LOGU-787525 format. One record per residue: residue number from 1; residue in three letters; x, y, z of N, C-alpha, C in turn. Coordinates in steps of 0.05 Angstrom, whole numbers, plus 32768, in hexadecimal, padded with zeros to 4 digits. Last residue first. Layout:
residues N
     k     r     nX     nY     nZ    caX    caY    caZ     cX     cY     cZ
   NUM   ALA      X      Y      Z      X      Y      Z      X      Y      Z
...
END
This chain:
residues 213
     k     r     nX     nY     nZ    caX    caY    caZ     cX     cY     cZ
   213   ARG   8857   850E   8868   883A   850F   886A   882D   84F7   885B
   212   ASN   888E   8510   8862   8883   84F9   8870   8864   84F9   8873
   211   ILE   8899   8540   8849   889E   8527   883B   888F   8510   8848
   210   ILE   888C   8562   8874   887D   8564   885B   8880   8549   884C
   209   GLU   88B5   8555   8898   8899   8550   889F   8887   8550   8886
   208   ARG   88E1   8568   887E   88DE   854A   8881   88C1   8544   8889
   207   SER   88D7   859E   8884   88D8   8592   8869   88D4   8574   886A
   206   ASN   88DD   85A3   88BB   88C3   85A8   88AF   88C1   859C   8893
   205   ILE   8913   8599   88C0   8900   8586   88CD   88E4   858A   88C0
   204   GLN   8925   85C7   88A6   892A   85AD   889A   8918   8597   88A6
   203   MET   8913   85ED   88CB   8908   85ED   88B0   890D   85D3   88A1
   202   LYS   8933   85E1   88F6   8917   85DC   88F9   890A   85DC   88DD
   201   ILE   8964   85F4   88E2   8961   85D7   88E7   8943   85D0   88E9
   200   ALA   8958   862A   88E2   895F   861C   88C9   895B   85FE   88CC
   199   ASP   8951   8635   8917   893A   8638   8905   893F   8629   88EB
   198   ALA   8985   862E   8928   8970   861C   8932   8957   861E   8921
   197   GLU   899D   8658   890E   89A3   863D   8905   898F   8629   8910
   196   SER   8969   868B   8906   8980   867F   8912   8986   8663   8906
   195   LEU   8957   86C5   88DE   8951   86AC   88EB   896B   869F   88F5
   194   SER   895D   86F1   88BE   895B   86F5   88DB   8951   86DC   88E9
   193   ALA   8969   86E4   888B   894D   86EA   8890   8947   86ED   88AE
   192   GLY   899C   86D3   888F   8997   86ED   8883   897B   86F6   8885
   191   LYS   8996   86A0   88A0   899E   86B4   88B4   899A   86D0   88A9
   190   ILE   898A   868A   886E   8976   8689   8883   897D   869E   8899
   189   ILE   89B9   8692   8852   89A1   869E   8848   898B   869F   885E
   188   SER   89DD   8674   8872   89E1   8691   886E   89C8   869F   8864
   187   LEU   89C8   8641   886D   89C8   864E   8887   89CC   866C   8884
   186   ALA   89D3   8638   8837   89B7   8639   8840   89B5   8647   885B
   185   LYS   8A0A   8634   8839   89FD   864B   882B   89E0   864E   8833
   184   ASP   8A0E   8605   8857   8A1A   861E   8861   8A0E   8636   8853
   183   TRP   89F6   85E0   8835   89E9   85E6   884E   89F4   8600   885A
   182   THR   89F8   85FA   87F1   8A02   85E9   8807   89F3   85F0   8820
   181   THR   89C6   8601   87C0   89D6   860C   87D5   89E0   85F6   87E8
   180   LEU   89B9   860D   877A   89BB   85FA   8791   89CD   8606   87A7
   179   ASP   89C2   8631   8752   89AD   8637   8765   89AE   8624   877D
   178   GLY   89E6   861F   872C   89EF   8632   8740   89DB   863A   8755
   177   PRO   89C6   85FE   870A   89DA   85F2   871D   89E3   8605   8733
   176   ALA   8982   8617   870C   899C   8613   86FF   89B0   8609   8713
   175   HIS   8957   861D   872B   8951   861B   870F   896B   8614   86FF
   174   SER   893F   8613   876E   8954   8611   875A   894A   860E   873E
   173   ASP   8928   8623   879E   891A   862A   8785   892F   8628   876E
   172   THR   893D   8616   87D0   894D   8626   87BE   893E   8630   87A6
   171   ASN   891C   861D   8810   891F   8610   87F5   8930   8622   87E3
   170   TYR   8908   8612   8852   891C   861E   8840   891E   860F   8826
   169   VAL   88CA   861F   8873   88DD   860C   8866   88F1   861D   8856
   168   LEU   88A3   862E   88AE   88B4   8635   8897   88C3   861D   888C
   167   ARG   8862   863B   88CA   887B   862C   88C8   8889   8630   88AD
   166   ALA   8845   866E   88F3   8846   865F   88DA   8861   8651   88D8
   165   GLY   8844   868F   891F   8846   8672   8923   8845   8661   890A
   164   THR   8844   86C5   891A   882B   86B8   8918   882C   869A   891E
   163   LYS   8879   86D7   891E   8864   86E5   892C   884A   86D5   892E
   162   MET   8895   86B6   88FB   889C   86B6   8918   8886   86C3   8929
   161   ALA   887D   86C6   88CB   887B   86AB   88D4   8881   86A9   88F2
   160   ILE   888C   86FC   88C7   8870   86F5   88C9   886C   86D9   88D4
   159   HIS   88C5   86F4   88C2   88B9   8704   88D8   889C   86FD   88DD
   158   ALA   88C9   86D6   8893   88D3   86CC   88AC   88C6   86DA   88C4
   157   VAL   88B3   86FB   886E   88A7   86E0   8872   88AF   86D4   888C
   156   HIS   88D8   8725   8872   88BC   8729   8879   88AF   870F   887F
   155   GLY   8907   870B   8860   8906   8717   887B   88E9   871B   8884
   154   ASN   88FA   86FC   882B   88FF   86E8   883F   88FC   86F3   885C
   153   THR   88F3   871E   8800   88E0   8720   8816   88E3   870A   882B
   152   LEU   891B   8710   87DD   891B   872B   87E7   8907   872E   87FF
   151   SER   8919   86DF   87C5   8924   86E0   87E0   8923   86FC   87ED
   150   HIS   8909   86E7   8791   88F5   86DD   87A4   88FF   86DF   87C1
   149   GLY   893E   86FC   8782   8925   870A   877E   8910   8700   8792
   148   LYS   895B   86BB   8781   895E   86D8   877D   8943   86E5   8777
   147   ARG   8948   868A   87B0   8947   8694   8795   8949   86B2   8793
   146   ALA   8944   8674   87E1   895F   867C   87D9   895F   8689   87BD
   145   SER   890E   8683   880D   8918   867C   87F3   8935   8685   87EE
   144   ILE   88E4   8667   883A   88FB   8679   8838   890A   8670   8820
   143   GLU   889E   865A   8834   88BA   8655   882A   88CC   866D   882F
   142   LEU   8870   863B   8861   8879   8653   8852   8897   8650   884C
   141   PHE   8843   8605   8860   885D   860F   8867   8865   8627   8855
   140   VAL   8805   85F8   887B   8813   8600   8862   882D   860E   886B
   139   ASN   87E1   85EA   88A3   87F9   85DB   889F   8806   85DF   8884
   138   ASN   87B7   860B   88AE   87B3   85F8   8898   87CC   85E7   8892
   137   GLU   87CC   862D   88D5   87B5   861C   88DC   87B1   8606   88C7
   136   GLY   87F5   8646   88B8   87FC   8635   88CF   87E5   8622   88D6
   135   ALA   87D6   8661   8893   87E9   864D   888A   87F1   863B   88A1
   134   LEU   87BC   8685   88B5   87AC   8670   88A8   87BE   865A   889D
   133   ARG   87E8   86A5   88C2   87D9   8696   88D7   87C9   867F   88CB
   132   ALA   87F3   86BA   8890   8807   86A9   889D   87FA   8699   88B3
   131   GLU   87C5   86D8   8885   87CD   86C2   8874   87E0   86AF   8882
   130   ASP   87CA   86FE   88AF   87B2   86EC   88AE   87B8   86D4   889C
   129   GLU   87F9   8718   88A1   87F8   8708   88BA   87E0   86F5   88B9
   128   THR   8806   8711   885A   87FB   871E   8871   87FC   870C   888A
   127   LEU   8840   8711   882F   8827   8705   883A   881F   8712   8854
   126   MET   8862   8727   8806   8859   8736   881D   883F   872B   8828
   125   GLY   887C   86E8   87F1   887D   8705   87EF   8873   8712   8809
   124   PRO   887F   86B0   87F1   8864   86BD   87F3   8864   86DB   87F4
   123   HIS   88A0   8682   87DB   88A6   869F   87D9   888C   86AF   87DA
   122   ALA   886E   864F   87DB   8889   8658   87D4   8889   8677   87D3
   121   LEU   884E   862A   8807   884A   8643   87F9   8865   8650   87F4
   120   ILE   8848   85E5   8808   885A   85FB   880A   8850   8613   87FA
   119   ASP   881A   85C2   8805   8830   85BD   8818   8840   85D6   881D
   118   VAL   87D6   85DD   8808   87EE   85D3   87FA   8805   85CF   880E
   117   GLY   87A2   85ED   8818   87B2   85DB   8828   87C9   85CE   881A
   116   ALA   8782   8612   8801   8783   85F8   87F4   8793   85E4   8804
   115   ARG   878E   863F   881F   8773   8632   8823   8773   8617   8816
   114   ILE   87C1   8649   880A   87BE   8643   8826   87A3   8634   882B
   113   ALA   87B3   8656   87D5   87C5   8640   87DB   87C2   8636   87F8
   112   ALA   8793   8684   87DD   8788   866C   87D0   8799   8653   87D6
   111   LEU   87B8   86A7   87F4   87A1   869E   8803   8795   8685   87F7
   110   ASN   87DD   86AE   87C8   87E6   86A4   87E3   87CE   8698   87F2
   109   THR   87BC   86C2   879F   87C9   86A8   879C   87D1   869D   87B7
   108   GLY   87A9   86F5   87A2   8798   86E1   87AD   87A4   86C5   87AC
   107   LYS   87C0   870C   8764   87B9   8713   877F   87A5   86FE   8789
   106   PRO   87ED   86E8   873B   87D1   86F1   8740   87CC   86F6   875D
   105   VAL   882E   8704   8735   881E   86ED   873D   8801   86F7   8743
   104   PRO   8859   8720   8715   883C   8728   8717   882A   8710   871D
   103   GLU   8895   8720   873E   8885   8716   8727   8868   871E   872B
   102   VAL   88AC   8731   876C   88BB   8736   8753   88AD   872B   873A
   101   ILE   8893   8724   879B   8891   8740   8792   889F   8745   8778
   100   THR   886B   86E8   879A   8885   86F6   879B   8882   8712   8790
    99   GLU   883D   86C8   87AD   883C   86E4   87A3   8856   86F3   87A7
    98   GLY   8851   8684   879C   8844   8699   87AB   8848   86B4   879F
    97   HIS   8844   864B   877E   8855   8663   8778   8847   867B   8784
    96   VAL   883C   8613   87A8   882F   8629   8798   8842   8640   8796
    95   VAL   8849   85CE   87A8   8853   85E9   87AD   8842   85FC   879D
    94   ILE   8842   858F   87C0   8833   85A4   87B2   883D   85BF   87BB
    93   ILE   885F   8551   87BA   8863   856C   87C5   8854   8580   87B4
    92   LYS   884F   8525   879D   8853   8522   87B9   8854   853E   87C7
    91   ALA   8823   8514   8769   8836   8528   8774   8837   8525   8792
    90   GLY   87FD   84F2   8753   8814   84E7   8760   8829   84FA   876A
    89   LEU   87CD   8502   8740   87E0   84F8   872C   87F9   84ED   8739
    88   GLU   87B6   8516   876E   87AA   84FF   8761   87BD   84F2   874D
    87   ARG   87D5   8543   8775   87D7   852D   8788   87CC   8514   877C
    86   ALA   87C4   8562   8749   87E0   855A   874C   87E3   8543   875F
    85   ARG   878E   856A   8756   8795   855B   873F   87B2   8551   8740
    84   THR   8793   858B   8783   8786   8571   8785   878E   855F   876E
    83   ALA   87AB   85B7   876B   87B9   85A9   8780   87AE   858D   8784
    82   LEU   8782   85C6   8748   879C   85BD   873D   87AC   85AE   8752
    81   SER   875A   85D6   876C   8755   85BF   875A   876F   85B4   874E
    80   ASN   8774   8601   8786   876B   85EA   8795   8767   85D2   8783
    79   ILE   877F   8626   875B   8794   861A   876B   878B   8601   8779
    78   LEU   875A   8642   873F   8761   8628   8734   8774   8619   8747
    77   GLY   8753   8674   8756   873D   8661   8757   8743   8646   874D
    76   PRO   8782   8690   8749   877F   8684   8763   8769   8670   8765
    75   PRO   879C   8680   8709   8788   868F   8718   8784   8681   8733
    74   VAL   87E4   8672   870C   87C8   866B   8703   87B5   867D   8713
    73   HIS   881B   8675   8718   880E   868B   8709   87F2   8683   86FE
    72   THR   8823   8630   8724   8830   864A   871E   881F   865D   870E
    71   ILE   8833   85FD   874E   881D   8609   8740   8823   8627   873D
    70   GLU   8865   85D2   874A   8861   85EE   8754   884B   85FA   8742
    69   VAL   8866   858E   8761   885F   85A3   874D   8862   85BE   875B
    68   GLY   888C   8550   8767   887B   8566   8770   8873   8578   875A
    67   PRO   88AB   8514   877D   889D   8523   8767   888B   8539   8773
    66   TYR   88EB   850F   879E   88CD   850D   879F   88C1   851E   8788
    65   VAL   8922   84EA   87B0   8917   84FC   879C   88F9   84F9   879B
    64   GLU   8958   84E3   87DD   893C   84DD   87D8   8931   84F3   87C5
    63   ILE   899A   84CC   87D2   8988   84E3   87D4   896B   84DA   87CD
    62   GLU   89BD   84A3   87CB   89B4   84A8   87E6   89A0   84BE   87E8
    61   GLY   89B7   8474   8792   89C2   848B   87A1   89B5   848E   87BC
    60   PHE   897C   8455   8782   8996   845E   8777   89A0   8476   8786
    59   GLY   894B   844C   8798   895F   8437   879C   897B   843E   8790
    58   GLU   8927   846F   8767   8927   8461   8781   893C   844B   8782
    57   MET   8924   8481   8734   893B   8489   8743   893D   847A   875E
    56   GLU   88F3   8472   8722   890A   8464   8717   8923   846A   8726
    55   MET   88D3   8496   873E   88D0   847A   8743   88E8   846A   8739
    54   CYS   88E3   84C7   8727   88E8   84C1   8743   88E6   84A4   874A
    53   PHE   88D0   84BF   86F2   88EC   84C3   86F7   88F3   84BC   8714
    52   ARG   8898   84BD   86FC   88A6   84A6   86F0   88C4   84A7   86F5
    51   ARG   8891   84F1   8710   888B   84DA   8721   8899   84C1   8716
    50   ILE   889D   850E   86E2   88AE   8511   86F9   88AA   84FA   870D
    49   ASN   8872   84FC   86C1   888E   84F8   86B9   88A1   84FB   86D1
    48   ARG   8844   850B   86DC   8848   84EF   86D4   8865   84EA   86CE
    47   VAL   884A   8543   86E3   8849   8531   86FB   884F   8514   86F2
    46   ILE   884D   8558   86AE   8862   855C   86C1   8861   8547   86D7
    45   HIS   881C   8546   8696   8836   8540   868A   884C   8542   869F
    44   GLU   87F5   855D   86B8   87F7   8540   86B4   8812   8538   86AA
    43   ILE   87FF   8595   86B2   8802   8588   86CC   8805   8569   86CA
    42   ASN   87FB   85B8   8687   8811   85A4   8688   8813   8593   86A0
    41   SER   87D0   85DB   8689   87D9   85D1   866F   87ED   85BA   8671
    40   PRO   87C5   85EF   86BC   87B3   85DB   86B0   87BD   85CE   8697
    39   ASP   8809   85EF   86D3   87EF   85FC   86D1   87DD   85E8   86C3
    38   VAL   8849   85EB   86F5   8832   85E0   86E7   881A   85F3   86E7
    37   HIS   888F   85E6   86FB   8878   85F7   86F8   8861   85E9   86EA
    36   ASP   88AA   85AF   8722   88A9   85C0   870B   888E   85CF   8709
    35   THR   88C8   8599   8751   88AE   85A7   8752   88AC   85BA   873A
    34   ILE   88E6   8566   8770   88E5   8574   8756   88C9   857F   8752
    33   ALA   8902   8566   87B0   88EA   8563   879F   88EE   8572   8785
    32   MET   8931   8542   87D8   892A   8558   87C7   8910   8551   87B9
    31   ALA   8963   8530   8808   8948   852D   87FD   8941   8546   87ED
    30   LYS   8998   853C   8811   898E   8521   881A   8972   851B   880E
    29   TYR   89D0   855C   87F5   89B3   855B   87F8   89AB   853E   87FF
    28   GLY   8A08   8561   87ED   89FD   8559   8806   89DF   8559   880A
    27   ILE   8A1A   856B   87BB   8A20   857F   87CF   8A11   857A   87E9
    26   SER   8A0A   8540   879C   8A26   8544   879F   8A2D   8559   87B4
    25   ALA   89D2   8543   879A   89DF   852F   87AB   89FC   8535   87B0
    24   ALA   89CE   856D   8774   89C4   8571   8790   89D1   855D   87A3
    23   ARG   89E2   8554   8746   89F0   856B   8751   89E7   8571   876E
    22   SER   89BD   852A   8740   89D9   8524   8743   89E8   853C   8750
    21   VAL   898D   8547   8738   8990   8534   874F   89AD   852F   8755
    20   LEU   8999   8561   8708   8992   8570   8720   8996   855F   8739
    19   GLU   89A0   8535   86E7   89B7   8546   86ED   89B2   8557   8706
    18   ALA   896C   851F   86E5   8983   850F   86EF   899B   8520   86F6
    17   PRO   894B   8549   86CF   8949   8540   86EB   8961   8531   86F5
    16   ILE   8973   857A   86AB   8961   8563   86AB   8960   8558   86C8
    15   LEU   8978   85C0   86B9   8983   85A5   86BB   896D   8590   86B8
    14   GLY   895F   85F2   86BB   8975   85EE   86A8   8980   85D2   86A7
    13   GLY   8917   85FD   86BF   8932   85F7   86CA   8946   85F1   86B4
    12   ASP   88E3   8605   86B0   88F7   861A   86A9   8912   8616   86B5
    11   SER   88D0   85C6   86A6   88C4   85E1   86A5   88DA   85F5   869E
    10   PHE   88F0   859B   869D   88D3   8597   8698   88C4   85B2   869A
     9   THR   8923   85A8   86AC   891B   85AF   8690   88FE   85A8   868A
     8   THR   8911   85B9   86F1   8921   85AC   86DC   8918   85B5   86C0
     7   HIS   8913   85D4   8734   8908   85D3   8718   891C   85C6   8705
     6   MET   88FC   85CF   8778   8911   85CF   8764   8905   85CA   8748
     5   HIS   88F0   85C9   87B7   88E7   85DB   87A2   88FD   85DF   878E
     4   LEU   8902   85B0   87E6   88E9   85A7   87DA   88DE   85BA   87C5
     3   ASP   893A   8596   8802   8931   85AD   87F1   8919   85A4   87E1
     2   ILE   8963   8587   8838   894A   8581   8829   8941   859A   881B
     1   MET   89A6   8571   8843   8993   8586   8841   897A   857C   8831
END
């Protein structure tokens, strides 16, 4: 399984990077990204340290580990510049913390992320059809989330994506050991959003496409 949205003790996760990687590998993960929360105060610290960790992990074990960020709760006007900065620092995967219905995310975050051309718009909540169409045009992938709370709008996100042609990925948004999912659990979550096993496989292909950019 490929999971491109995970957190460690560098932000609000419960595991150091090495243990998160170890636990993910033990249940069959083949590739993952560490995408700790960033804003203007910590982006350099997070990206440089996670990038160093990923570089030192190369060649050990069978799981691929990529450095990333989740741009979180910042004013929409800062998203483009932060995404650019993260890439300059060496982040491979750029995620934006979308307009989930369970947190007071600034209005306009979804659209700003899509216009910035980030890799993944995480848990985008009640995104509109126009936003989803633009995401498809800008090659921004929409997330089906395993995370409690954020997953409440998975059905809406799936429906809008199928209607507009936007592409989906599945991520756990893991913060603790119990958040990791086996492939069978992932299938249950994806099917719970009225998607099929074929859709689930396509989402994994989409995640590999993001890695290969």
